[in-house]
DSSP file (Angstrom, degrees, kcal/mol; ACC not computed):
  #  RESIDUE AA STRUCTURE BP1 BP2  ACC     N-H-->O    O-->H-N    N-H-->O    O-->H-N    TCO  KAPPA ALPHA  PHI   PSI    X-CA   Y-CA   Z-CA
    1    1 A M              0   0    0      0, 0.0    54,-0.1     0, 0.0    53,-0.0   0.000 360.0 360.0 360.0 138.9  123.5  -10.4  -22.7
    2    2 A P        -     0   0    0      0, 0.0    53,-0.1     0, 0.0     3,-0.1  -0.277 360.0-100.5 -66.3 154.1  123.3   -9.0  -19.2
    3    3 A Q        -     0   0    0      1,-0.1    53,-0.0     2,-0.1     0, 0.0  -0.379  48.7 -88.7 -68.4 151.6  126.5   -7.6  -17.6
    4    4 A P        -     0   0    0      0, 0.0    -1,-0.1     0, 0.0    52,-0.1  -0.311  25.1-138.3 -60.0 144.9  128.3   -9.9  -15.1
    5    5 A R  S    S+     0   0    0     50,-0.1     2,-0.3    -3,-0.1    -2,-0.1   0.798  88.6  42.0 -71.6 -30.1  127.2   -9.6  -11.5
    6    6 A Y  S    S-     0   0    0     92,-0.1     2,-0.3    93,-0.0     3,-0.0  -0.876  92.1-108.3-117.8 145.8  130.8   -9.7  -10.3
    7    7 A L     >  -     0   0    0     -2,-0.3     4,-1.8     1,-0.2     3,-0.4  -0.604  24.2-137.2 -74.9 132.8  133.9   -8.0  -11.6
    8    8 A L  H  > S+     0   0    0     -2,-0.3     4,-2.8     1,-0.2     5,-0.2   0.884 104.0  58.6 -60.8 -36.7  136.2  -10.6  -13.2
    9    9 A D  H  > S+     0   0    0      1,-0.2     4,-2.4     2,-0.2    -1,-0.2   0.912 105.4  49.4 -60.1 -38.6  139.2   -9.0  -11.6
   10   10 A D  H  > S+     0   0    0     -3,-0.4     4,-2.1     2,-0.2    -1,-0.2   0.889 110.7  48.7 -67.1 -38.5  137.7   -9.5   -8.2
   11   11 A L  H  X S+     0   0    0     -4,-1.8     4,-2.0     1,-0.2    -2,-0.2   0.933 114.8  46.4 -64.5 -45.1  136.9  -13.2   -8.9
   12   12 A Q  H  X S+     0   0    0     -4,-2.8     4,-2.7     1,-0.2    -2,-0.2   0.868 109.7  53.1 -69.9 -34.0  140.5  -13.7  -10.2
   13   13 A T  H  X S+     0   0    0     -4,-2.4     4,-2.1    -5,-0.2     6,-0.2   0.932 110.0  47.9 -65.4 -45.7  142.1  -11.9   -7.2
   14   14 A L  H  <>S+     0   0    0     -4,-2.1     5,-2.6     2,-0.2     4,-0.3   0.919 113.1  48.3 -59.4 -43.3  140.2  -14.1   -4.7
   15   15 A A  H ><5S+     0   0    0     -4,-2.0     3,-1.7     1,-0.2    -2,-0.2   0.930 109.4  51.7 -61.5 -47.6  141.2  -17.2   -6.6
   16   16 A A  H 3<5S+     0   0    0     -4,-2.7    -1,-0.2     1,-0.3    -2,-0.2   0.873 109.1  52.0 -60.8 -35.0  144.9  -16.2   -6.8
   17   17 A Q  T 3<5S-     0   0    0     -4,-2.1    -1,-0.3    -5,-0.2    -2,-0.2   0.537 116.6-116.7 -76.6  -6.6  144.8  -15.6   -3.0
   18   18 A G  T < 5S+     0   0    0     -3,-1.7     2,-1.1    -4,-0.3    -3,-0.2   0.654  73.4 135.9  78.1  15.7  143.5  -19.0   -2.5
   19   19 A R      < +     0   0    0     -5,-2.6    90,-3.0    -6,-0.2     2,-0.3  -0.466  38.0 101.5 -96.9  62.2  140.3  -17.6   -1.0
   20   20 A Y  E     -a  109   0A   0     -2,-1.1     2,-0.3    88,-0.2    90,-0.2  -0.950  45.4-170.6-139.7 159.1  137.8  -19.8   -2.8
   21   21 A L  E     -a  110   0A   0     88,-2.2    90,-2.9    -2,-0.3     2,-0.5  -0.995  34.0-107.5-150.5 152.5  135.8  -22.9   -2.0
   22   22 A L  E     -a  111   0A   0     -2,-0.3    90,-0.2    88,-0.2    88,-0.1  -0.728  33.3-154.3 -78.0 124.4  133.6  -25.4   -3.7
   23   23 A A        +     0   0    0     88,-2.5    40,-3.6    -2,-0.5    41,-0.6   0.413  63.3  19.1 -95.7   3.9  130.1  -24.4   -2.6
   24   24 A N  S  > S-     0   0    0     87,-0.4     4,-1.9    38,-0.2     5,-0.1  -0.983  80.1-100.6-161.5 170.5  128.3  -27.7   -2.9
   25   25 A R  H  > S+     0   0    0     -2,-0.3     4,-3.0     1,-0.2     5,-0.2   0.850 115.8  58.0 -66.8 -35.2  128.7  -31.5   -3.1
   26   26 A R  H  > S+     0   0    0      1,-0.2     4,-2.5     2,-0.2    -1,-0.2   0.935 107.9  46.4 -63.0 -45.0  128.3  -31.6   -6.9
   27   27 A A  H  > S+     0   0    0     85,-0.3     4,-2.2     2,-0.2    -1,-0.2   0.898 113.3  49.9 -62.2 -41.3  131.1  -29.2   -7.5
   28   28 A E  H  X S+     0   0    0     -4,-1.9     4,-2.4     2,-0.2    -2,-0.2   0.950 111.5  48.6 -61.8 -48.8  133.3  -31.2   -5.0
   29   29 A R  H  X S+     0   0    0     -4,-3.0     4,-3.1     1,-0.2     5,-0.2   0.926 112.3  48.3 -57.5 -48.4  132.5  -34.5   -6.8
   30   30 A N  H  X S+     0   0    0     -4,-2.5     4,-1.9     1,-0.2    -1,-0.2   0.883 109.5  51.5 -65.6 -37.0  133.2  -33.0  -10.2
   31   31 A A  H  <>S+     0   0    0     -4,-2.2     5,-2.7     2,-0.2     4,-0.5   0.921 113.6  46.7 -62.0 -45.3  136.6  -31.6   -9.0
   32   32 A L  H ><5S+     0   0    0     -4,-2.4     3,-1.0     3,-0.2    -2,-0.2   0.935 111.6  49.1 -62.7 -48.3  137.5  -35.0   -7.6
   33   33 A S  H 3<5S+     0   0    0     -4,-3.1    -1,-0.2     1,-0.3    -2,-0.2   0.822 115.9  43.1 -66.5 -29.7  136.4  -36.9  -10.7
   34   34 A L  T 3<5S-     0   0    0     -4,-1.9    -1,-0.3    -5,-0.2    -2,-0.2   0.439 109.4-124.9 -90.6  -0.1  138.4  -34.6  -12.9
   35   35 A D  T < 5 +     0   0    0     -3,-1.0     2,-0.4    -4,-0.5    -3,-0.2   0.900  52.6 159.1  57.0  46.4  141.4  -34.6  -10.5
   36   36 A W      < +     0   0    0     -5,-2.7    -1,-0.2    -6,-0.1     2,-0.2  -0.838   8.2 162.6 -99.9 135.9  141.4  -30.8  -10.2
   37   37 A G     >  -     0   0    0     -2,-0.4     4,-2.4    -5,-0.0     5,-0.3  -0.493  56.0 -55.0-130.0-156.7  143.1  -29.2   -7.3
   38   38 A D  H  > S+     0   0    0      1,-0.2     4,-2.8     2,-0.2     5,-0.3   0.905 127.9  51.0 -57.3 -48.4  144.4  -25.8   -6.3
   39   39 A A  H  > S+     0   0    0      1,-0.2     4,-2.2     2,-0.2    -1,-0.2   0.912 112.3  46.4 -61.5 -41.0  146.8  -25.3   -9.3
   40   40 A Q  H  > S+     0   0    0      2,-0.2     4,-2.6     1,-0.2     5,-0.2   0.921 113.7  46.5 -69.8 -42.5  144.1  -26.1  -11.9
   41   41 A F  H  X S+     0   0    0     -4,-2.4     4,-2.6     2,-0.2     5,-0.3   0.944 114.5  48.1 -64.0 -45.5  141.4  -23.9  -10.3
   42   42 A K  H  X S+     0   0    0     -4,-2.8     4,-2.1    -5,-0.3    -2,-0.2   0.923 115.1  44.3 -58.7 -44.2  143.8  -20.9   -9.9
   43   43 A A  H  X S+     0   0    0     -4,-2.2     4,-1.9    -5,-0.3    -1,-0.2   0.912 114.2  49.4 -69.6 -42.1  145.1  -21.2  -13.4
   44   44 A F  H  X S+     0   0    0     -4,-2.6     4,-0.6    -5,-0.2     3,-0.2   0.958 115.6  42.4 -61.1 -50.6  141.7  -21.7  -15.0
   45   45 A I  H >< S+     0   0    0     -4,-2.6     3,-0.8     1,-0.2    -1,-0.2   0.879 112.4  54.1 -66.0 -37.1  140.1  -18.7  -13.2
   46   46 A A  H 3< S+     0   0    0     -4,-2.1    -1,-0.2    -5,-0.3    -2,-0.2   0.836 108.2  51.8 -66.0 -30.6  143.2  -16.5  -13.8
   47   47 A G  H 3< S+     0   0    0     -4,-1.9    -1,-0.2    -3,-0.2    -2,-0.2   0.569  82.5 116.2 -80.6 -10.4  142.9  -17.3  -17.6
   48   48 A L    <<  -     0   0    0     -3,-0.8     2,-0.3    -4,-0.6   -36,-0.0  -0.309  44.8-170.1 -64.4 143.5  139.3  -16.3  -17.8
   49   49 A R    >   -     0   0    0      1,-0.0     3,-2.1   -41,-0.0     4,-0.4  -0.851  39.6-103.2-127.6 164.3  138.5  -13.3  -20.1
   50   50 A S  G >  S+     0   0    0     -2,-0.3     3,-1.7     1,-0.3    -2,-0.0   0.842 119.3  65.7 -58.5 -30.9  135.3  -11.3  -20.6
   51   51 A S  G 3  S+     0   0    0      1,-0.3    -1,-0.3     3,-0.0    -3,-0.0   0.670  94.0  59.9 -66.4 -16.8  134.8  -13.2  -23.8
   52   52 A H  G <  S+     0   0    0     -3,-2.1    23,-1.8    22,-0.1    -1,-0.3   0.577  78.8 115.5 -83.4 -11.6  134.3  -16.4  -21.8
   53   53 A Y  E <   +B   74   0A   0     -3,-1.7    21,-0.3    -4,-0.4     3,-0.1  -0.409  38.7 178.4 -66.3 129.3  131.3  -14.9  -20.0
   54   54 A K  E     -     0   0A   0     19,-3.0     2,-0.2     1,-0.4    20,-0.2   0.270  49.5 -85.4-118.0   9.2  128.1  -16.7  -20.8
   55   55 A G  E     -B   73   0A   0     18,-0.6    18,-3.1   -53,-0.1    -1,-0.4  -0.718  48.0 -69.7 120.0-169.6  125.5  -14.9  -18.6
   56   56 A M  E     -B   72   0A   0     16,-0.2     2,-0.4    -2,-0.2    16,-0.2  -0.928  29.0-154.1-128.7 147.5  124.2  -14.9  -15.1
   57   57 A R  E     -B   71   0A   0     14,-2.8    14,-2.8    -2,-0.3     3,-0.3  -0.978  17.7-137.2-122.2 139.6  122.1  -17.4  -13.2
   58   58 A R  E     +     0   0A   0     -2,-0.4    12,-0.2    12,-0.2    11,-0.0  -0.699  69.5   2.2 -99.4 145.5  119.9  -16.3  -10.2
   59   59 A A  E    S-     0   0A   0     -2,-0.3     2,-0.3     1,-0.2    11,-0.2   0.847  73.4-179.7  53.8  49.8  119.3  -18.1   -6.9
   60   60 A L  E     -B   69   0A   0      9,-2.6     9,-1.6    -3,-0.3     2,-0.3  -0.592  32.4-107.1 -78.9 141.2  121.6  -21.0   -7.3
   61   61 A S  E     +B   68   0A   0     -2,-0.3     2,-0.3     7,-0.2     7,-0.2  -0.489  43.3 174.7 -70.7 130.0  121.8  -23.5   -4.4
   62   62 A I  E  >> +B   67   0A   0      5,-2.6     5,-1.3    -2,-0.3     4,-0.7  -0.894  58.6  30.6-130.0 163.9  124.9  -23.4   -2.3
   63   63 A Y  T >45S-     0   0    0    -40,-3.6     3,-1.0    -2,-0.3   -39,-0.2   0.887 133.8 -61.0  54.5  41.1  126.0  -25.1    0.9
   64   64 A D  T 345S-     0   0    0    -41,-0.6    -1,-0.2     1,-0.2   -40,-0.1   0.886 108.2 -40.2  54.0  45.7  123.8  -28.1   -0.2
   65   65 A G  T 345S+     0   0    0     -3,-0.5    -1,-0.2     2,-0.3    -2,-0.2   0.428 110.7 112.0  91.3   1.4  120.6  -26.1   -0.2
   66   66 A R  T <<5S+     0   0    0     -3,-1.0     2,-0.3    -4,-0.7    -3,-0.2   0.525  87.3   4.2 -83.8  -6.5  121.1  -24.1    2.9
   67   67 A A  E   < -B   62   0A   0     -5,-1.3    -5,-2.6     2,-0.0     2,-0.3  -0.962  65.0-136.8-162.8 169.4  121.4  -20.8    0.9
   68   68 A T  E     +B   61   0A   0     -2,-0.3     2,-0.3    -7,-0.2    -7,-0.2  -0.946  18.0 177.2-134.6 159.8  121.1  -19.3   -2.6
   69   69 A I  E     -B   60   0A   0     -9,-1.6    -9,-2.6    -2,-0.3     2,-0.2  -0.986  32.8-110.1-157.3 148.3  123.2  -16.8   -4.6
   70   70 A D  E     -     0   0A   0     -2,-0.3     2,-0.3   -11,-0.2   -12,-0.2  -0.591  41.6-166.9 -77.8 146.4  123.4  -15.3   -8.0
   71   71 A A  E     -B   57   0A   0    -14,-2.8   -14,-2.8    -2,-0.2     2,-0.4  -0.963  21.2-127.0-136.7 151.2  126.4  -16.5  -10.1
   72   72 A D  E     -BC  56  98A   0     26,-2.6    26,-2.5    -2,-0.3     2,-0.4  -0.794  27.3-137.7 -94.2 143.5  128.2  -15.5  -13.3
   73   73 A K  E     +BC  55  97A   0    -18,-3.1   -19,-3.0    -2,-0.4   -18,-0.6  -0.858  22.5 178.1-104.2 136.3  128.7  -18.3  -15.9
   74   74 A Y  E     -BC  53  96A   0     22,-2.6    22,-2.9    -2,-0.4     2,-0.4  -0.982   8.0-173.1-134.6 145.7  132.0  -18.8  -17.8
   75   75 A C  E     + C   0  95A   0    -23,-1.8     2,-0.3    -2,-0.3    20,-0.2  -0.986  17.5 152.1-142.5 130.9  133.0  -21.4  -20.3
   76   76 A A  E     - C   0  94A   0     18,-2.2    18,-3.2    -2,-0.4     2,-0.4  -0.998  43.9-108.2-154.6 153.4  136.5  -21.9  -21.8
   77   77 A R  E     - C   0  93A   0     -2,-0.3     9,-1.4    16,-0.3     2,-0.4  -0.702  39.3-168.2 -82.8 137.4  138.9  -24.4  -23.3
   78   78 A F  E     -E   85   0B   0     14,-2.5     2,-0.9    -2,-0.4    14,-0.4  -0.992  24.9-140.6-138.6 128.4  141.7  -25.2  -21.0
   79   79 A D  E  >> -E   84   0B   0      5,-3.2     5,-1.4    -2,-0.4     4,-1.1  -0.772  19.6-170.1 -85.1 102.0  145.0  -27.1  -21.5
   80   80 A E  T  45S+     0   0    0     -2,-0.9    -1,-0.2     1,-0.2     5,-0.0   0.792  81.7  54.8 -71.7 -26.8  145.2  -29.1  -18.2
   81   81 A E  T  45S+     0   0    0      1,-0.2    -1,-0.2    -3,-0.1    -2,-0.1   0.899 120.7  28.6 -74.7 -38.8  148.7  -30.2  -18.9
   82   82 A N  T  45S-     0   0    0      2,-0.2    -2,-0.2    -3,-0.1    -1,-0.2   0.394 102.7-128.1-103.6   1.3  150.1  -26.7  -19.4
   83   83 A L  T  <5 +     0   0    0     -4,-1.1     2,-0.3     1,-0.2    -3,-0.2   0.924  68.1 110.3  52.2  53.9  147.6  -24.9  -17.1
   84   84 A R  E   <S-E   79   0B   0     -5,-1.4    -5,-3.2   -38,-0.0    -1,-0.2  -0.988  73.4 -97.6-150.9 156.5  146.5  -22.3  -19.7
   85   85 A M  E     +E   78   0B   0     -2,-0.3    -7,-0.2    -7,-0.2   -37,-0.0  -0.407  46.2 179.3 -67.7 153.5  143.6  -21.3  -21.8
   86   86 A T        -     0   0    0     -9,-1.4    -9,-0.2     2,-0.1     5,-0.0  -0.987  40.7-142.7-155.6 150.4  143.8  -22.6  -25.4
   87   87 A P        +     0   0    0      0, 0.0     2,-0.4     0, 0.0    -9,-0.1   0.435  64.8 126.2 -89.6   0.6  141.8  -22.5  -28.6
   88   88 A D    >   -     0   0    0      1,-0.2     3,-1.9   -11,-0.1    -2,-0.1  -0.449  54.2-152.5 -65.4 116.0  142.9  -26.1  -29.3
   89   89 A R  T 3  S+     0   0    0     -2,-0.4    -1,-0.2     1,-0.3     4,-0.1   0.569  90.4  71.0 -69.9  -9.6  139.8  -28.2  -29.9
   90   90 A R  T 3  S+     0   0    0      2,-0.1    -1,-0.3   -11,-0.0     2,-0.3   0.617  88.0  80.4 -80.6 -11.6  141.6  -31.3  -28.6
   91   91 A C  S <  S-     0   0    0     -3,-1.9   -12,-0.1     1,-0.1     2,-0.1  -0.667  92.4-101.1 -93.7 152.0  141.5  -29.8  -25.1
   92   92 A C        -     0   0    0    -14,-0.4   -14,-2.5    -2,-0.3     2,-0.5  -0.328  24.6-132.1 -73.2 152.1  138.4  -30.0  -23.0
   93   93 A E  E     -C   77   0A   0    -16,-0.2    24,-3.4    -4,-0.1     2,-0.3  -0.901  24.4-157.1-103.9 125.1  136.0  -27.1  -22.6
   94   94 A F  E     -CD  76 116A   0    -18,-3.2   -18,-2.2    -2,-0.5     2,-0.4  -0.802   6.0-152.8-109.1 147.9  135.1  -26.4  -18.9
   95   95 A F  E     +CD  75 115A   0     20,-3.4    20,-2.2    -2,-0.3     2,-0.3  -0.951  18.2 175.6-117.9 132.3  132.0  -24.6  -17.5
   96   96 A V  E     -CD  74 114A   0    -22,-2.9   -22,-2.6    -2,-0.4     2,-0.5  -0.997  21.2-155.1-140.2 145.6  132.0  -22.8  -14.2
   97   97 A E  E     -CD  73 113A   0     16,-2.2    15,-2.4    -2,-0.3    16,-1.1  -0.991  24.4-171.9-120.0 128.0  129.6  -20.6  -12.2
   98   98 A L  E     +CD  72 111A   0    -26,-2.5   -26,-2.6    -2,-0.5     2,-0.3  -0.901  12.1 166.1-125.8 146.4  131.2  -18.2   -9.8
   99   99 A A  E     - D   0 110A   0     11,-1.8    11,-3.3    -2,-0.3     2,-0.4  -0.951  27.5-126.7-147.0 167.2  130.1  -15.9   -7.0
  100  100 A I  E     + D   0 109A   0     -2,-0.3     2,-0.3     9,-0.2     9,-0.2  -0.979  32.4 162.2-121.1 134.1  131.4  -13.8   -4.1
  101  101 A R  E     - D   0 108A   0      7,-2.2     7,-2.2    -2,-0.4     2,-0.3  -0.995  44.7 -97.3-147.3 148.4  130.1  -14.1   -0.7
  102  102 A Q  E     - D   0 107A   0     -2,-0.3     2,-0.5     5,-0.2     5,-0.3  -0.499  37.7-174.4 -67.4 130.1  131.3  -13.2    2.8
  103  103 A H  E >   - D   0 106A   0      3,-4.0     3,-1.5    -2,-0.3     2,-0.4  -0.961  63.5 -39.2-128.8 109.4  132.9  -16.2    4.5
  104  104 A G  T 3  S-     0   0    0     -2,-0.5     4,-0.1     1,-0.2    -2,-0.0  -0.616 125.0 -26.5  70.5-128.5  133.9  -15.5    8.0
  105  105 A S  T 3  S+     0   0    0     -2,-0.4     2,-0.3     2,-0.1    -1,-0.2   0.391 130.9  57.8 -97.2   1.0  135.3  -11.9    8.1
  106  106 A E  E <  S- D   0 103A   0     -3,-1.5    -3,-4.0    -5,-0.1     2,-0.2  -0.847  86.9 -99.6-129.7 162.6  136.4  -11.9    4.5
  107  107 A D  E     - D   0 102A   0     -5,-0.3     2,-0.3    -2,-0.3    -5,-0.2  -0.521  38.1-165.6 -75.9 151.5  135.0  -12.3    1.0
  108  108 A A  E     - D   0 101A   0     -7,-2.2    -7,-2.2    -2,-0.2     2,-0.5  -0.990  22.7-118.2-138.3 147.0  135.4  -15.7   -0.7
  109  109 A L  E     -aD  20 100A   0    -90,-3.0   -88,-2.2    -2,-0.3     2,-0.6  -0.724  29.2-150.2 -79.3 126.7  135.0  -16.9   -4.2
  110  110 A L  E     -aD  21  99A   0    -11,-3.3   -11,-1.8    -2,-0.5     2,-0.9  -0.902   6.6-156.1-103.3 123.6  132.3  -19.5   -4.4
  111  111 A I  E     +aD  22  98A   0    -90,-2.9   -88,-2.5    -2,-0.6   -87,-0.4  -0.867  22.0 170.7 -94.9 104.7  132.7  -22.2   -7.2
  112  112 A I  E     +     0   0A   0    -15,-2.4     2,-0.4    -2,-0.9   -85,-0.3   0.889  63.7  14.3 -86.5 -44.1  129.0  -23.2   -7.4
  113  113 A S  E     + D   0  97A   0    -16,-1.1   -16,-2.2    -3,-0.2    -1,-0.3  -0.992  63.5 168.6-133.1 141.1  129.2  -25.4  -10.5
  114  114 A F  E     + D   0  96A   0     -2,-0.4     2,-0.3   -18,-0.2   -18,-0.2  -0.895  22.0 115.8-153.8 121.5  132.2  -26.8  -12.2
  115  115 A H  E     - D   0  95A   0    -20,-2.2   -20,-3.4    -2,-0.3     2,-0.1  -0.984  67.1 -64.5-170.6 171.0  132.2  -29.5  -15.0
  116  116 A L  E >   - D   0  94A   0     -2,-0.3     3,-1.7   -22,-0.2   -22,-0.3  -0.411  54.3-117.5 -63.7 147.7  133.0  -30.3  -18.6
  117  117 A S  T 3  S+     0   0    0    -24,-3.4    -1,-0.1     1,-0.3   -23,-0.1   0.727 112.4  62.1 -68.3 -16.9  130.8  -28.2  -20.8
  118  118 A S  T 3  S+     0   0    0    -25,-0.3    -1,-0.3     2,-0.0   -24,-0.1   0.651  89.5  87.5 -78.3 -15.3  129.2  -31.2  -22.2
  119  119 A Q    <         0   0    0     -3,-1.7    -4,-0.1     1,-0.1   -24,-0.0  -0.484 360.0 360.0 -82.1 155.3  127.9  -32.3  -18.8
  120  120 A P              0   0    0      0, 0.0    -1,-0.1     0, 0.0    -3,-0.1   0.492 360.0 360.0 -70.9 360.0  124.5  -31.0  -17.4
Protein backbone atom coordinates (compact mmCIF):
# COMPACT_ATOMS: atom_id res chain seq x y z
CA UNK A 1 0.00 0.00 0.00
CA UNK A 2 1.33 3.47 -0.81
CA UNK A 3 2.46 5.73 2.00
CA UNK A 4 0.10 8.47 3.17
CA UNK A 5 0.36 11.76 1.31
CA UNK A 6 0.07 13.73 4.58
CA UNK A 7 1.55 13.13 8.01
CA UNK A 8 -1.17 11.92 10.37
CA UNK A 9 0.25 14.17 13.11
CA UNK A 10 -0.27 17.21 10.85
CA UNK A 11 -3.87 16.21 10.11
CA UNK A 12 -4.56 15.73 13.81
CA UNK A 13 -2.91 19.02 14.80
CA UNK A 14 -5.03 21.01 12.36
CA UNK A 15 -8.20 19.27 13.56
CA UNK A 16 -7.35 19.88 17.23
CA UNK A 17 -6.83 23.57 16.44
CA UNK A 18 -10.24 23.70 14.75
CA UNK A 19 -8.58 24.51 11.42
CA UNK A 20 -10.66 22.15 9.32
CA UNK A 21 -13.55 22.47 6.92
CA UNK A 22 -15.96 20.24 5.06
CA UNK A 23 -14.75 20.65 1.49
CA UNK A 24 -17.93 19.89 -0.44
CA UNK A 25 -21.70 19.64 -0.14
CA UNK A 26 -21.74 15.87 0.16
CA UNK A 27 -19.49 15.95 3.25
CA UNK A 28 -21.66 18.73 4.70
CA UNK A 29 -24.87 16.74 4.09
CA UNK A 30 -23.41 13.60 5.64
CA UNK A 31 -22.22 15.50 8.72
CA UNK A 32 -25.70 16.98 9.14
CA UNK A 33 -27.50 13.68 8.64
CA UNK A 34 -25.21 11.95 11.14
CA UNK A 35 -25.47 14.91 13.54
CA UNK A 36 -21.70 15.37 13.74
CA UNK A 37 -20.18 18.63 14.89
CA UNK A 38 -16.90 19.96 16.16
CA UNK A 39 -16.54 17.56 19.11
CA UNK A 40 -17.12 14.45 17.00
CA UNK A 41 -14.78 15.47 14.18
CA UNK A 42 -12.00 16.48 16.55
CA UNK A 43 -12.29 13.26 18.59
CA UNK A 44 -12.50 11.01 15.53
CA UNK A 45 -9.48 12.56 13.81
CA UNK A 46 -7.51 12.62 17.09
CA UNK A 47 -8.20 8.90 17.49
CA UNK A 48 -6.96 7.89 14.06
CA UNK A 49 -3.91 5.63 13.96
CA UNK A 50 -1.70 4.56 11.08
CA UNK A 51 -3.48 1.19 11.15
CA UNK A 52 -6.69 2.97 10.07
CA UNK A 53 -5.03 4.19 6.85
CA UNK A 54 -6.65 2.69 3.72
CA UNK A 55 -4.69 4.32 0.91
CA UNK A 56 -4.68 7.51 -1.11
CA UNK A 57 -7.05 8.87 -3.76
CA UNK A 58 -5.95 11.29 -6.44
CA UNK A 59 -7.67 14.38 -7.79
CA UNK A 60 -10.78 14.41 -5.62
CA UNK A 61 -13.25 17.21 -6.23
CA UNK A 62 -13.38 19.92 -3.60
CA UNK A 63 -15.28 23.17 -3.30
CA UNK A 64 -18.06 21.57 -5.37
CA UNK A 65 -15.92 20.93 -8.43
CA UNK A 66 -13.92 24.16 -8.48
CA UNK A 67 -10.66 22.37 -7.58
CA UNK A 68 -9.14 18.93 -7.00
CA UNK A 69 -6.71 17.54 -4.43
CA UNK A 70 -5.13 14.21 -3.44
CA UNK A 71 -6.42 12.76 -0.16
CA UNK A 72 -5.61 10.07 2.37
CA UNK A 73 -8.35 7.57 3.24
CA UNK A 74 -9.02 6.35 6.78
CA UNK A 75 -11.64 4.01 8.18
CA UNK A 76 -12.27 3.30 11.87
CA UNK A 77 -14.91 2.21 14.34
CA UNK A 78 -15.98 5.08 16.58
CA UNK A 79 -18.03 5.21 19.76
CA UNK A 80 -20.08 8.37 19.20
CA UNK A 81 -21.39 8.43 22.76
CA UNK A 82 -17.97 8.35 24.42
CA UNK A 83 -16.10 10.08 21.56
CA UNK A 84 -13.39 7.47 21.19
CA UNK A 85 -12.20 4.75 18.84
CA UNK A 86 -13.35 1.25 19.70
CA UNK A 87 -13.10 -2.31 18.42
CA UNK A 88 -16.76 -2.84 19.49
CA UNK A 89 -18.65 -4.10 16.44
CA UNK A 90 -21.86 -2.59 17.78
CA UNK A 91 -20.41 0.84 17.04
CA UNK A 92 -20.45 2.32 13.55
CA UNK A 93 -17.45 2.32 11.27
CA UNK A 94 -16.74 5.68 9.63
CA UNK A 95 -14.81 6.46 6.46
CA UNK A 96 -13.07 9.79 5.89
CA UNK A 97 -10.83 11.29 3.21
CA UNK A 98 -8.51 14.04 4.43
CA UNK A 99 -6.14 16.52 2.82
CA UNK A 100 -4.26 19.70 3.68
CA UNK A 101 -4.53 22.86 1.60
CA UNK A 102 -3.70 26.47 2.16
CA UNK A 103 -6.83 28.37 3.17
CA UNK A 104 -6.25 32.09 3.41
CA UNK A 105 -2.83 32.58 4.96
CA UNK A 106 -2.76 29.25 6.84
CA UNK A 107 -3.05 25.54 6.15
CA UNK A 108 -6.41 23.92 6.74
CA UNK A 109 -7.49 20.30 7.02
CA UNK A 110 -10.03 19.46 4.33
CA UNK A 111 -12.60 16.77 5.06
CA UNK A 112 -13.41 15.74 1.52
CA UNK A 113 -15.50 12.67 2.16
CA UNK A 114 -17.14 11.57 5.38
CA UNK A 115 -19.71 8.81 5.81
CA UNK A 116 -20.50 5.46 7.35
CA UNK A 117 -18.22 2.89 5.79
CA UNK A 118 -21.16 1.02 4.26
CA UNK A 119 -22.22 4.11 2.24
CA UNK A 120 -20.75 4.76 -1.22
